[in-house]
N, C-alpha and C positions, 0 to 999 in steps of 0.2 A: 504494500500500500504506500508506504513512504518512499520506497525506492523509485516509484513512478512519478513522484512529485517533482515538478520542475523548480528547483531551488534558485533558479536565476530570476524568477519572478518575485515581486513583492509579496503576493499572496502565498506562494509556496514557502517562502521564508517565515511568514507569519504563522502559517499552519504548523510548520516544523517547530517553531518556538513554543507554541501552545502545547504540543505533545511533549516537548522537552521539559517544560515547566511541570507538567503533570507527573511525568515519570521521575523527575528529580525529587519532587515532594514525596512520591511513593517510596523511593529508595531511602530517603531520610527517615520516613515513618517506619519502614521495615527495620532499619538499623536500630532505631530507638526501641522498637518492640522487642527485638532480639536481646538487646542489652539490658532491658528492664524486666523484672519479674512481676510487674503490676498486672492487674486484671485486664481482660480484653476490652472492657467497656471504656477504659481510660485511653485506649488507642484507636477507638472508632472515629473520633473527630479528626485526627491527623490523616487517617487513611482516606477520608472523603474530602479533605481540604482542597485539593486541586481538581476535584471532579468537574467543576464548572468549566475550567480550562480545557479539560479533556473532551467534554461534551461539545463545547464550542468548536474545538478543532475537528471533531468528527463531522459536525454540521458544515463547517467550511469546506472540508474535504469532499463531502457529498456534493455540495454546490459546485465546487471546482470541477469535479468529474462530469457533472451534468453540462456545464458550460463547454467542456471539451467535446462532449458528444454532439452537442448542437452545432458546433463549428465544423465538425467533420462531415 
C-alpha cells in the first residue's frame, strides 16, 4: 500500500507522515507497556492516541487511489 504511494507529491508525503506518526506512537506505547507491569487499562489510552492520524491517513489514501483511477 505505501510502496505504491508517490512520495514526490505533497499528498503522498502527507499521507506517509500520518502513518509514520501513528506507528511511532504505537511503538512508544508498546515499549512502555512492555517495560511496565501496570494493568492493561492504564495502557489503553496511549494505544489509541494516534488512531485519529491513522484513520485520516487511511481516508486520504483511499481518496488518492480513487483520484488515480479516475485519471487513468
